[in-house]
N, C-alpha and C positions, 0 to 999 in steps of 0.2 A: 368454707362458708359462702354462700351468695351475697357479693355486696350490692345488688340492685334490687330494688322491691318489684315487684311484678308489673306496677304502672310504669316504672321507668325504664325496664326491658322492653315494655310494649312501644313506649315512646321512641326509643332508639330504634326498634325495629320499623315503625312508620318514619322516622327520619331516613334510616338506611333507604327503604324503598322509595320514598320520594324523593331522594336524591338521585338514586340509579334511573328512575322515570324520567326525570329532568335531563338526565346525558345521554340516555337511549333514544330519547324522541326527537330527533333532530327536527322534525316538522311540528313540535307542540303536540294538541289533542289531534291534528289531523294527520297524524304518523301512523302507519298500518305496518302489523308484522306480515310480512310474506317473502318466501325465498323463491328461486327459480325464475323460468324466464318470464313470467308475469309479474316481477317483483316491482314494476315502475308504473303499471296498468290499472292500479285499483284507487275507487273516488277518496277523498279524504275520510280519516277514521271517524271525525264527529260530524259527517254530512249526514242529515236528516234521510230517512226512507223517503220521505215525501219530493226529495230535490234529486233523487239518484236516477230517477226517470230522465230528467235535463241532462244529466250527466252522460245518461246511456243514448241518449240522442245525439249528443255532441259528439260522442265517441262513433258514432256510424258514420256522421259526415267526416272526422277525420280518418278513418280507416277505409272506409269504401272507395274504389277507385270511380272517378269522374270520368264521363263519354265525350264522344265528339257530338255536337249539334248537326242538325236536329237528332234527336232520339225520344222515345215513350216515355224514358226515363228523364222526365223534364226537370226536375227537381235539381238533377246531377249532372246536366250535359253543359256543353262549352268549353271543353277541354281544349287548351291550346289558342289558336295552331302551332306554336312555338311553347315549349315546356321543357321543364328536368324531370317532372314525375306526374303521373295522373292520380296520386294521391298523397295525403301527408304522412301517412304509416309508412310509407316505402322509403322516406328519408329518416324519420325518427322512429327507426325500427323497435315495435313492440313499446312506443312511447321513449325510445333510449337515444343511443347515441349511433351517429353517423361513422363511414369510415371512406378512407381513399380509395381508390380501383386498384384493384390486383393485379398483377401483370396479364391474367387471362380475361379480364373485366373488359367488356365491348362499350359498356356506358359507366360513367361516374357514378349515377344512382343516387346516393346518399352524402355526396359533396357537389358543391357549386364553386362556380368563378364569377367574382365580384369583377366588373370592367368600369373604369372611368377614364377620364384624361384631368390633367390639369387645368385650373382655371386660369387663364391669361389674360382675356379681353376684361373691359368692364361689366359687360352684361354677364358673362360667364362667373367673374368674382360676386356681381348682386344674386345671381343665380344660386351660387355655392351656398351663400349665408343661409338659403330657406333650404333648399334642397340635401344639402351636405355632400353632396358629390356632383360632380357634370359626367354625365353618363357618354360613352364612348358614341360616335355621331351614328355608327351602320347598326350595331350590336346591342346599344341601349346600358341598361347597369349592369345586366348579369348574361352570362352565355346559357342560352337553352340549347342543351345537345338532343334533343327529340323534337320531332314535329308530326304532326298528322300524316297519316297514311299518304304515300304519294307526295309529300311536301319534304323541302329539305331542311334539316335542322341547321343551326347556326355553326355547328362546329363540333369538336371530341377533345375531350379532356385526357391529357398523357401527363403520367407523373414518374418519374425516373428517381432515383437517389444517389447521393455520394455520401461516402464514409467520412464521419467526425469524431476521432478516438477521444475519450476524457479520460482522466487518470485519478483516481483517488491517493489521499496521501499515502498508504498502506500498499501503493503500487497496482491495485487492482483497475484493470482497463475496462471502461463499456464504450461501446461503438456505436456512436447517434448516428442517424440517417437523416441528411438535409435533402429536402426534395428540390426538385426542378420539375418546374410547372411549363408545359408545351402545349398549345391550342392547333389542332389540325383539321383539314377538311373545313376550312373556313367554305360555308355556303353562300356569302353575300358579299363577297370582294374583302379585300384588305381591312386591317384595322387601322385607324390612328397610329401613326409611328410612337406616340407617347402615351399610349396605351397601359394604364397601371392594372395589376392583375392581383387579385385576391383568392385564394383556394379558401374555401369554408366547409367543412362538415357539422352535418346536424347535432345541435346539442341535444341532452335529455330534456325531456318536457316536466319532469317532477318539481314540484314545489314553486313553480313559475307563481301562482297566485299568491303566495307568502310575500314572495319577492315584490313583487307589486304592491305589496301594501307596507312594505317597510315607510314610513314617514320619508318626505323630502326632507325634513329638519334634520332629521338622523346622516342621511347621506351628506348632506351639506355640512355636518358637524364634523364627520369622518376627513372631509377634504383638508388637505394641506399644500396645496399647490406649491407654495413658495418654500416648503418643506422648513417652518419655522420653527420646528423642535429638532430641526438637525438631526433626524435618525436615517436619511437617505431614502426616506419613502415620501412620494409628493402626488398622493393621489387627486385626481379632479373628476367632476361629473361631466359626462357630455350635456349639451344641450343642444337639442333636436326639435324638429317641428311636428307637432301634436295636430293633427288632420283635424278632429272633431273640436278640439279648442279653438282652432285656428291661432294658434300661439306657438311660442317655444315653451319647453318643459325637459325636466332631466331625463334621458336616456337610460333605459333600463336593460333593454333585451337586444342579444345580436352580439356577436364577437368584440366588436365596438361599441356598444350601449348605443345603436344606432335609432333604437325604436321606443317611444314612452309609453308603450301600454301594450296588454296583450290582445287587445283590440285590433291593433294597427299592426302589430308583428304579424298578425292572422293575416288579417286582410292584405299586407304586404306581401305574404307567401301565399296566397291564394292567386295574387296578380302575376307576380315574377315566377315562380316556383311551376304553377299549374296553368297559366293563361288563364285565369277567372278575373271579370271587374267584379267590383261592389260597389257600393255608396262610396266607400272611402277612395277608392281607386278605380274611378269610371273607365278608363283609357285601356284598352287592349294594350299588351307588352310588345309589341311592334313597333320599330321606328320608322320614320319617315320614308326612309330608304328602303324598305320591306313592304310589300303590297298585301300579303296573305292575309291580315287581319280585317282588311277592307274586300277581299276578294271571296272569300270563305264565311258560311254561315256561322253566326253566333247563339249562345243559350238564351239570349234575351237582356234587356238591361234593368237591372244588374243581371249577372249569373249567380253571382251569390246573395240570396237575400238576406235582408237585417235578420230575418229570424234565425236562419241557419249561423249568421257570423255570431248570434248573440249564444246561440248552443255551444258552438266550437269554442267561443270564449269561455263559457261555464266550465266544459268539460277541461279546458287546458287552466283553468285557475285550480281546479279541483283534484288534479292528480297527487297522489298523496306520495310523501318520501318514506322511504322503508326505514323502518327503526335501524339503530346501530345494533351491532352484533360484536361481541367477546368483549367488550368493554372493560371488565374487570381483569382480562387475562394480562397477565404480568408483563409481558411483551408489548401488547397495545398500550399498557400503561407508561413504561418506559418510551415508547413510541411517541405518545401525546406529549412528553415533556421534552422529548429531543424537537420536535416540532415547534413548539412553543420558545424555546431555548435559540434555535436557528433564526428565531424572527419571523417565523411562518406568517403568525396569526397578526402581523402587522397590516396584512392584506386579505387574509382569509380569516375575515371577524368569526367570530364563535358564538358570541351572544348578540341577540337583538329582538325587540319586541314589535310586533306589527301593531298599525292603527286601527282603530275601529271602524268598520266600513259597511256603510248602510246596504241592506240586503245582501250581505255577504258574511252572517253571523260564524260560519266554522273558519275565516280567515282572519278574524277580527281579535286582536289583542292577545295573541300567539306569542309566547316566548320560544324563540327557533333558534337553531345551529346552523345555519348555511354554510359557515365558512368561505364568505366571500364580501366585500365592501360595496360591490356594484361599480367601482370607481375605475378610471381608467388610470394605467400606469404605464410607465417605460419599460420593457421589456429587453431593449437592447435589441443590437444589431442581428443578432441570431434569429429569433423570430418575427424579424420585422417585415412585413408586406411593402412598407412605402406607398401605401394607397391612404391617404386622409380621410376621413369621414365627421363632417362636424367638425368639433374640437378636436377630436383623436387623430392624433399625427398618425405618421407611417411606422412608428416604432412603438405604439400604444396600444394596450389590449384592455378591455374590461375584465377584473377578474373574476374566473368561473367560479360557481360553487362548488363544494368539493361532496355535499351531502350525496349520500347512496354510491358515491364511485366505487366502493367496493362490491358493487353488484353487476358491475359492467360485465364480465366475462360471462356469468348466468343470463343475462337477459338477451347480450348484443352479441355471444360467441367471441368475441375479440377483448383487446385492452388497447387500444388504438386512442391516444388522448393528444390535445392541444387544439387548435382552431383547424389545423389543416390535418390533424392525423398521423403526424410523424413519427410521434413517441409511441413506441409499441410496447410500453410498459408505464408502470408510475415512476419509476427512478428515472426514466428515459424523459419523461414530462420534467421531472425536478431539474436537471440536469441540463435542460436546455433554457431556464432562467437566467435572463440578464438583466443588465440594467439597474433599475431600482432594486433588484432580487439579487443581483450580484453577490451581497454580502450573505445573504440567507445561502444560495446555493454553496460558495466559498467555505461555509460553515459544515453542509453536508456533505462537500469532499474530504472534510478530515474526519468524518464518521469511520469508525471500524465495521466488519462484518455484522458483527451483533449489533449495533446500534443502525447498520443500515436496515438490516431486517427488521429490528423494532419499527422503525418510521415508516416502512409499507404495511406492517403488520397494523398499524394505528389507521393508515389510509385505508386501508381495506376492511376497517372496522367501521367505517363510517358508512 
């Protein structure tokens, strides 16, 4: 005999479907269903057709290359003269993740190296408060390994690795690779003897508008800098200079949360990576010890207009997170439980609601599952770059979002993870965790093969 009435069965089916959709759609209503190489390149699923032209225009300026000035293409001229790439898409490949240089690569392309020196003098310490770093005197805050034709790039990036073996409780050994950074072929003389280096690969572009829309109050509620609850996790916000507000704000973007907004993140990338000026960053990226910027033609002042910045901002705000896959698979369900039991959710937060944003209805009041708290955490000596940035110490990093991570191979053709791409797969990324995440990693090291496979299956379902 059927124990349920037709209406009750219908209600159960609706609850089941609703619960499944809630879990599958990591980006809420912005999520899209898409497999393959373009899984990161679609507009938000709830973006109205009237706004998709703006998205497409932003995409064109993000994807297409910039050229040397003067040029007939005056909307896209002004490249360099020192730069890392001539287009955003070259680093954020198919809106996805960059990678470290391979043995046969002549340039790093989708990896860059941040440069700075310690703040020692009173003037430097004062400048550090506002700028977050003290640039290396000759080469600035970032090494540019390309230059215009017949000009000299700043240097070249070389990465070599040493083996770091790690054993699970059951005796299984994994060999991690520890990178060693070398800068060769310096074009403008020696660097400061106390230069601090930090290699960074380009992160994925998906869901950034949603992360920007998480309320400040939510991030502040998640902070526990003094670890008052004694769980070993002491996340904190970075406080960085907001050029448009002319004041400090919570840092949200970059590997150490060094930028407060997508507008500023994009403008800083145009300036540092492509060598382009804008209203936010009106100075070219040469130092006082480099004459190229003064000697060569530029693309006007500014080279990136506010109109272009607005289109690129809209594009980067509305790149959709692809839906989760295989959420009801038995192995994935087990992996999700193991992820929680190991304590990973302490930093990789699963549920949050975005704020209501004027003029951005697609991003407003969405319940999302980004698997990040956007906070800085001490990740231990193994991952340390020993290069502070605002309030972030040399061992602290912002928790990266995990949503969409299972699509990396399809989109980018590799599975290199972490800030410098040292991890060749997800398990290696887990095993590099230290500091505040040491306890979680130690728990994972006790997992047997079935449990390890389940954990990775869960991560790949995101």
